[in-house]
C-alpha positions as CSV (number, residue, x, y, z in Angstrom):
1,M,-17.3,-72.2,43.2
2,I,-17.8,-72.6,39.4
3,R,-19.1,-76.1,38.9
4,P,-17.3,-78.3,36.3
5,L,-18.5,-77.5,32.8
6,L,-19.3,-79.5,29.7
7,L,-16.4,-81.9,29.0
8,F,-16.8,-81.7,25.2
9,A,-15.8,-78.1,25.4
10,F,-12.2,-79.2,25.6
11,G,-12.4,-80.4,22.1
12,L,-13.0,-76.9,21.0
13,M,-9.6,-75.9,22.4
14,L,-8.2,-77.0,19.0
15,F,-9.6,-73.7,17.7
16,S,-8.3,-71.5,20.5
17,C,-4.6,-71.9,20.5
18,S,-2.3,-70.0,22.9
19,S,0.6,-68.0,21.5
20,Q,4.1,-69.0,22.4
21,S,6.5,-66.1,23.0
22,S,10.1,-66.7,22.0
23,E,10.9,-63.0,22.1
24,Q,14.1,-62.0,23.8
25,T,15.0,-58.5,24.8
26,F,18.6,-59.0,23.6
27,D,21.3,-61.7,23.3
28,S,23.6,-61.7,26.3
29,S,25.8,-64.4,24.9
30,S,27.9,-61.9,23.0
31,L,28.9,-60.0,26.2
32,R,32.4,-60.1,27.7
33,R,32.6,-62.8,30.4
34,A,33.5,-61.3,33.8
35,T,36.5,-62.9,35.4
36,I,36.3,-65.0,38.5
37,E,38.0,-62.1,40.3
38,E,35.4,-59.6,39.0
39,V,32.6,-61.9,40.2
40,E,34.1,-62.2,43.7
41,T,34.6,-58.4,43.8
42,L,30.9,-58.0,43.1
43,I,29.8,-60.4,45.8
44,E,32.0,-58.7,48.3
45,A,30.7,-55.3,47.3
46,F,27.2,-56.4,48.3
47,I,28.4,-57.9,51.6
48,L,30.6,-55.0,52.6
49,A,28.5,-52.1,51.2
50,E,28.3,-49.1,53.6
51,D,25.3,-46.8,53.9
52,S,25.1,-44.0,51.4
53,S,27.4,-45.7,48.9
54,T,27.2,-46.8,45.3
55,I,27.9,-50.3,43.9
56,R,29.0,-49.9,40.3
57,I,28.9,-53.0,38.2
58,P,30.9,-52.7,35.0
59,E,29.8,-54.0,31.6
60,G,30.0,-57.8,31.3
61,F,28.2,-61.1,31.8
62,Y,28.6,-62.2,35.5
63,D,28.1,-65.9,36.1
64,L,27.1,-66.0,39.8
65,K,27.0,-69.2,41.9
66,T,25.7,-67.4,45.0
67,Q,23.0,-64.9,45.8
68,L,23.7,-61.2,45.9
69,I,22.3,-60.0,49.2
70,L,22.0,-56.4,50.5
71,D,21.0,-56.7,54.1
72,N,19.7,-53.8,56.3
73,K,21.5,-51.1,54.3
74,K,20.4,-47.5,53.8
75,S,20.7,-45.2,50.8
76,I,22.5,-47.6,48.5
77,R,22.6,-47.2,44.7
78,I,23.3,-50.3,42.6
79,H,24.3,-49.2,39.1
80,G,25.1,-51.2,36.0
81,E,26.1,-49.9,32.6
82,G,22.7,-50.7,30.9
83,M,20.3,-53.6,30.5
84,D,22.1,-54.8,27.4
85,K,25.6,-54.4,28.9
86,T,25.6,-55.6,32.5
87,V,24.0,-59.0,33.0
88,L,23.9,-60.9,36.3
89,S,23.2,-64.6,35.5
90,F,22.1,-67.0,38.2
91,R,21.8,-70.1,36.1
92,N,24.4,-71.9,38.1
93,L,23.2,-70.7,41.5
94,K,23.7,-73.5,44.0
95,S,22.2,-72.0,47.1
96,G,19.3,-69.7,47.9
97,G,16.3,-68.9,45.8
98,E,16.3,-65.2,44.6
99,G,19.1,-63.9,42.4
100,V,19.2,-60.5,44.2
101,K,17.7,-60.0,47.7
102,I,17.4,-56.5,49.3
103,V,16.4,-55.5,52.8
104,G,16.9,-51.9,53.9
105,A,15.8,-48.3,53.1
106,N,16.1,-46.0,50.2
107,I,17.7,-48.5,47.8
108,T,18.0,-48.0,44.0
109,I,18.9,-50.6,41.5
110,E,19.2,-49.6,37.9
111,E,20.7,-50.2,34.4
112,L,21.3,-54.0,34.4
113,S,19.7,-57.3,33.6
114,I,19.1,-60.4,35.8
115,E,18.8,-63.8,34.2
116,D,17.8,-67.3,35.2
117,A,17.4,-67.1,39.0
118,P,16.0,-70.4,40.3
119,G,13.4,-68.5,42.4
120,D,12.6,-64.9,42.1
121,G,14.7,-62.6,39.9
122,I,15.0,-59.8,42.4
123,K,13.2,-59.5,45.7
124,A,13.0,-56.6,48.1
125,Q,11.4,-57.1,51.5
126,H,10.7,-54.9,54.5
127,T,12.3,-51.9,52.5
128,D,11.0,-48.4,52.8
129,G,12.0,-46.6,49.6
130,I,12.9,-49.1,46.8
131,T,13.4,-48.0,43.2
132,F,13.8,-50.4,40.3
133,R,14.8,-48.4,37.2
134,K,15.7,-49.7,33.8
135,I,16.3,-53.3,34.9
136,N,15.4,-56.3,32.8
137,V,14.6,-59.6,34.5
138,T,14.0,-62.8,32.5
139,W,14.6,-66.5,32.1
140,T,16.2,-68.2,29.1
141,N,15.0,-71.7,29.8
142,G,13.2,-73.7,27.1
143,D,11.0,-75.3,29.8
144,K,9.0,-72.4,31.3
145,S,7.8,-74.6,34.1
146,K,11.3,-74.4,35.5
147,N,11.4,-70.6,35.5
148,G,11.2,-68.5,38.6
149,T,8.0,-67.3,40.2
150,Y,8.4,-63.5,40.1
151,A,10.8,-61.4,38.0
152,I,10.6,-58.1,40.0
153,Y,9.2,-58.7,43.5
154,P,8.9,-56.1,46.2
155,V,6.9,-57.4,49.1
156,Q,6.0,-55.8,52.5
157,C,7.6,-52.6,51.3
158,K,6.7,-48.9,51.4
159,N,7.3,-46.2,48.7
160,V,7.9,-48.5,45.8
161,L,8.9,-47.2,42.3
162,I,9.2,-49.5,39.3
163,D,10.1,-47.4,36.3
164,S,11.1,-48.3,32.7
165,C,11.7,-52.0,33.5
166,I,11.2,-55.2,31.5
167,A,10.0,-58.5,33.1
168,S,9.4,-61.6,31.1
169,H,8.8,-65.4,31.3
170,S,7.9,-65.7,35.0
171,K,5.7,-68.6,35.9
172,D,3.6,-66.3,38.1
173,A,3.9,-62.5,37.7
174,G,6.6,-60.5,35.8
175,I,6.1,-57.4,38.0
176,Y,4.6,-58.4,41.3
177,V,4.0,-56.0,44.2
178,G,2.6,-57.6,47.3
179,Q,1.5,-56.4,50.7
180,S,3.0,-53.0,50.2
181,E,2.0,-49.3,50.4
182,D,2.4,-46.3,48.1
183,I,3.4,-47.8,44.8
184,V,4.1,-46.6,41.3
185,V,4.6,-48.9,38.4
186,K,5.2,-47.0,35.2
187,N,6.7,-47.0,31.7
188,S,7.5,-50.7,31.9
189,L,7.0,-53.8,29.7
190,A,5.8,-57.2,30.9
191,F,5.5,-60.1,28.3
192,G,5.6,-63.8,28.2
193,N,4.6,-64.2,31.9
194,V,1.5,-65.9,33.3
195,A,0.6,-62.5,34.8
196,G,2.2,-59.4,33.4
197,I,1.7,-57.0,36.3
198,E,0.1,-58.0,39.6
199,I,-0.8,-55.8,42.6
200,E,-1.7,-58.0,45.5
201,N,-2.9,-56.9,49.0
202,C,-1.5,-53.4,48.5
203,D,-2.6,-49.9,49.4
204,R,-2.4,-46.9,47.1
205,A,-0.9,-48.2,43.8
206,E,-0.6,-46.3,40.6
207,V,-0.1,-48.4,37.4
208,F,0.3,-46.3,34.3
209,G,2.2,-45.9,31.0
210,N,3.0,-49.7,30.9
211,T,2.6,-52.3,28.2
212,A,1.4,-55.8,29.2
213,R,1.3,-58.1,26.2
214,D,1.6,-61.8,25.4
215,N,1.0,-62.9,29.0
216,A,-1.9,-65.2,30.0
217,G,-3.3,-62.2,32.0
218,G,-2.3,-58.6,31.5
219,I,-2.8,-56.7,34.8
220,L,-4.2,-58.2,38.0
221,V,-5.4,-56.7,41.2
222,F,-5.9,-59.4,43.9
223,N,-6.6,-59.6,47.6
224,L,-5.8,-63.0,48.9
225,P,-6.7,-64.4,52.3
226,G,-4.4,-65.4,55.1
227,L,-1.6,-62.9,54.4
228,P,0.0,-60.6,57.0
229,K,-1.6,-57.6,55.2
230,S,-5.2,-58.1,54.1
231,D,-7.6,-56.2,51.8
232,G,-5.5,-53.7,50.0
233,R,-7.2,-50.6,48.6
234,Q,-7.0,-47.8,46.2
235,T,-5.4,-49.0,42.9
236,R,-5.5,-46.9,39.8
237,I,-4.8,-48.5,36.4
238,Y,-4.6,-46.0,33.6
239,D,-2.9,-45.1,30.3
240,N,-1.7,-48.7,29.7
241,D,-1.5,-50.9,26.7
242,I,-3.1,-54.2,27.7
243,V,-2.9,-56.1,24.4
244,D,-2.7,-59.6,23.0
245,N,-2.5,-61.4,26.4
246,N,-3.2,-64.8,24.9
247,H,-0.2,-66.7,26.1
248,E,-0.5,-70.2,27.7
249,N,-0.9,-70.3,31.4
250,F,2.1,-72.3,32.6
251,A,1.7,-71.7,36.4
252,I,1.9,-74.6,38.7
253,P,-1.6,-75.5,39.9
254,L,-2.5,-75.1,43.6
255,G,-2.6,-78.5,45.2
256,D,-0.1,-80.0,42.8
257,D,3.0,-78.4,44.4
258,P,3.7,-76.4,47.6
259,N,4.7,-73.6,45.3
260,G,1.5,-73.7,43.3
261,N,0.0,-70.3,42.3
262,T,-3.4,-68.8,42.5
263,V,-2.9,-67.4,39.0
264,T,-3.3,-70.9,37.6
265,M,-7.0,-70.1,37.4
266,I,-6.5,-67.2,35.0
267,P,-7.5,-68.2,31.5
268,P,-5.3,-67.2,28.6
269,G,-6.8,-64.2,26.9
270,S,-7.4,-62.1,30.1
271,G,-6.8,-58.4,29.9
272,V,-7.5,-57.0,33.4
273,V,-8.6,-59.3,36.3
274,L,-9.9,-58.1,39.7
275,L,-10.2,-60.7,42.4
276,A,-11.5,-59.6,45.8
277,A,-10.2,-56.2,44.9
278,K,-11.2,-53.0,46.7
279,E,-11.4,-49.4,45.5
280,V,-10.0,-49.8,42.0
281,E,-10.2,-47.3,39.1
282,I,-9.5,-48.4,35.6
283,F,-9.5,-45.7,32.9
284,N,-7.9,-44.5,29.6
285,N,-6.4,-48.0,28.9
286,R,-6.2,-49.7,25.5
287,I,-7.6,-53.2,26.2
288,L,-7.1,-54.9,22.9
289,R,-7.3,-58.4,21.4
290,N,-7.4,-60.4,24.6
291,K,-9.3,-63.4,23.4
292,T,-11.3,-64.4,26.5
293,Y,-12.3,-61.0,28.0
294,G,-11.0,-57.5,28.4
295,V,-11.9,-56.9,32.1
296,A,-13.1,-59.5,34.7
297,I,-14.6,-58.3,37.9
298,S,-14.7,-61.3,40.2
299,S,-15.0,-62.2,43.9
300,Y,-12.8,-64.8,45.5
301,Q,-15.5,-67.4,45.6
302,V,-14.9,-68.2,41.9
303,T,-11.7,-69.9,42.9
304,G,-13.5,-72.6,44.8
305,F,-11.1,-72.2,47.7
306,P,-12.2,-71.3,51.3
307,A,-13.2,-67.6,51.4
308,E,-12.9,-66.7,55.1
309,A,-10.0,-65.0,56.8
310,P,-9.8,-62.3,59.6
311,N,-10.1,-58.7,58.4
312,W,-10.6,-59.8,54.8
313,S,-13.6,-59.8,52.5
314,P,-13.9,-62.1,49.4
315,Y,-16.0,-59.5,47.5
316,T,-14.7,-57.1,44.9
317,T,-16.1,-53.7,45.8
318,D,-16.0,-50.0,44.7
319,V,-14.8,-50.4,41.1
320,Y,-14.9,-47.5,38.6
321,L,-14.4,-48.6,35.0
322,H,-14.5,-45.8,32.5
323,D,-13.0,-44.3,29.3
324,N,-11.2,-47.4,28.1
325,S,-10.8,-48.6,24.5
326,Y,-11.7,-52.2,23.7
327,D,-11.1,-54.4,20.6
328,R,-12.0,-58.1,20.7
329,G,-9.9,-58.8,17.7
330,S,-10.9,-60.8,14.6
331,F,-11.7,-64.5,14.7
332,S,-10.7,-64.7,18.4
333,L,-12.2,-67.5,20.5
334,P,-12.2,-67.6,24.3
335,D,-9.9,-70.0,26.2
336,L,-11.3,-73.4,27.3
337,S,-8.4,-74.7,29.4
338,R,-9.6,-73.0,32.6
339,E,-13.0,-73.1,34.2
340,L,-13.4,-69.3,34.1
341,G,-12.7,-69.4,30.4
342,Q,-15.2,-72.2,30.0
343,L,-17.8,-70.1,31.9
344,V,-17.2,-67.2,29.5
345,S,-17.3,-69.4,26.4
346,L,-20.5,-71.4,27.2
347,Y,-22.6,-69.2,29.5
348,N,-22.0,-65.6,28.4
349,A,-25.1,-63.5,27.4
350,H,-24.1,-63.1,23.8
351,G,-23.8,-66.7,22.4
352,W,-21.4,-69.5,22.6
353,L,-17.7,-68.9,22.1
354,K,-18.0,-65.2,22.2
355,T,-15.1,-63.1,23.5
356,Q,-16.4,-60.6,26.1
357,D,-15.3,-57.0,26.7
358,I,-16.4,-56.9,30.4
359,I,-17.6,-59.7,32.7
360,Y,-18.8,-59.5,36.2
361,D,-19.4,-62.7,38.2
362,G,-22.3,-61.1,39.9
363,I,-21.5,-62.4,43.4
364,W,-22.5,-60.0,46.1
365,D,-22.8,-59.7,49.8
366,E,-26.4,-60.7,50.6
367,S,-26.1,-59.1,54.1
368,I,-26.0,-55.7,52.4
369,S,-28.9,-56.3,49.9
370,S,-31.2,-59.1,48.8
371,S,-30.8,-58.0,45.2
372,I,-27.9,-57.2,42.9
373,E,-30.1,-54.6,41.2
374,S,-29.3,-52.2,43.9
375,N,-25.6,-52.6,43.0
376,P,-24.5,-53.5,46.6
377,M,-20.8,-53.9,45.7
378,R,-20.7,-50.5,44.1
379,I,-19.5,-51.6,40.6
380,C,-19.6,-48.5,38.4
381,I,-19.2,-49.0,34.6
382,Q,-19.3,-45.9,32.5
383,E,-17.6,-46.8,29.3
384,A,-18.4,-44.9,26.1
385,G,-20.5,-47.0,23.6
386,M,-21.5,-49.6,26.1
387,E,-24.3,-50.7,23.8
388,S,-21.7,-52.0,21.3
389,L,-19.6,-53.7,23.9
390,R,-20.1,-57.3,25.1
391,F,-21.0,-57.2,28.8
392,T,-22.0,-60.3,30.7
393,R,-23.1,-60.4,34.3
394,F,-23.3,-64.0,35.6
395,Y,-25.5,-65.4,38.4
396,L,-23.3,-67.8,40.4
397,M,-24.6,-67.4,43.9
398,E,-24.1,-70.3,46.3
399,G,-26.8,-72.9,46.4
400,Q,-28.0,-72.2,42.8
401,D,-27.9,-75.2,40.4
402,K,-28.3,-73.1,37.2
403,I,-25.8,-70.7,35.8
404,D,-27.5,-67.6,34.4
405,S,-26.1,-64.7,32.5
406,F,-27.4,-61.2,31.7
407,S,-26.3,-58.5,29.3
408,D,-28.1,-55.6,31.1
409,F,-25.5,-53.2,32.4
410,S,-27.9,-50.5,33.6
411,P,-27.7,-51.4,37.3
412,F,-24.0,-50.6,37.2
413,Q,-24.4,-47.2,35.5
414,Q,-26.6,-45.7,38.1
415,C,-23.6,-44.8,40.3
416,K,-21.5,-42.0,41.5
417,N,-17.7,-42.0,41.6
418,S,-15.3,-39.2,42.3
419,S,-11.6,-38.8,42.4
420,E,-11.5,-38.0,46.1
421,N,-9.4,-41.1,46.8
422,A,-7.0,-40.4,43.9
423,L,-3.4,-40.7,44.9
424,S,-0.9,-37.9,45.0
425,L,2.3,-39.8,44.8
426,P,5.5,-38.2,43.5
427,L,5.8,-39.6,40.0
């Protein structure tokens, strides 16, 4: 666990302000209000939907006081008239948590917006074949702590496609894929969330062509303990714009609330964060102006929470980081509101309050090697112009009283990586 850092550092927060995103994708207040009869017809369409049918939702603003649930249906298409024309509002929802909940197979939802669900915007669970295409999920509350946890939320699913979507203002992740297999997230925008895009305990995910901006953290790959599916593998993150992710972190802290989130540890100014991740390739991304660090390679021990669970490892292993573009921005100062940000600010290898391009917590499995110099976790960093980047490897091993940091990246360049694990999903 990262030990508490110097208290006076909090005074420096005055010089490291977080941005506040007031951006809206469009104004739904001008849309035609659907009648009570139209709302009831829509609810019935979900309840009575037959396999291989289409639910068409005409243009309008639908004020829903109940969830829309599609339960154990197959080959259903849910089709609106466009993100700026068909809006499902759950601001007045009196029962349930998610706005839209889907269980089934081969389901497509497209061309609509979902606003102000008390829990998750749209959740798909135990669904083999789920497509989210051109949907916008957001919250319009002034108090972001009252927003829902996830905007777009497939969990325990297979064959997931998220294409050309917008997710904003979630108090955890805008686009979150959990405990799922064979995933594509592409051409989408995530902004104003705590985490823009998060892949958690998943196998074979491709994340490309997206923009993650103005979140606290841009793109996250996590493996958390104690979940039905442990230690996801093979995530590729490429051709994304991961820029200006300096938003405040408004997640509920773990321990303060039963719904507290692990992402509360993410300091504003985080580009890409790996936590206990396995077999991750990150390449051809533009990682720009994230004020604390561009990429963080970290093991679960940095959270300070128990790091043991069956069939799960706390270490991040087999990372290939190459051919990305970095820009630390002008006059940027790292975040000091989170311990990880304080660590970067005060103990990096380049001087106080220096934004880092790449950090590695340097925690390794000592049962494999007695020295990190052998690169036991197989962290491969082959960025162009490494000499001009700010790289810090910390020394945070258990039982050590002193935090050390090193700028030498050579142990992590003597490595071999290939594309033999590359995915071949239909894109």
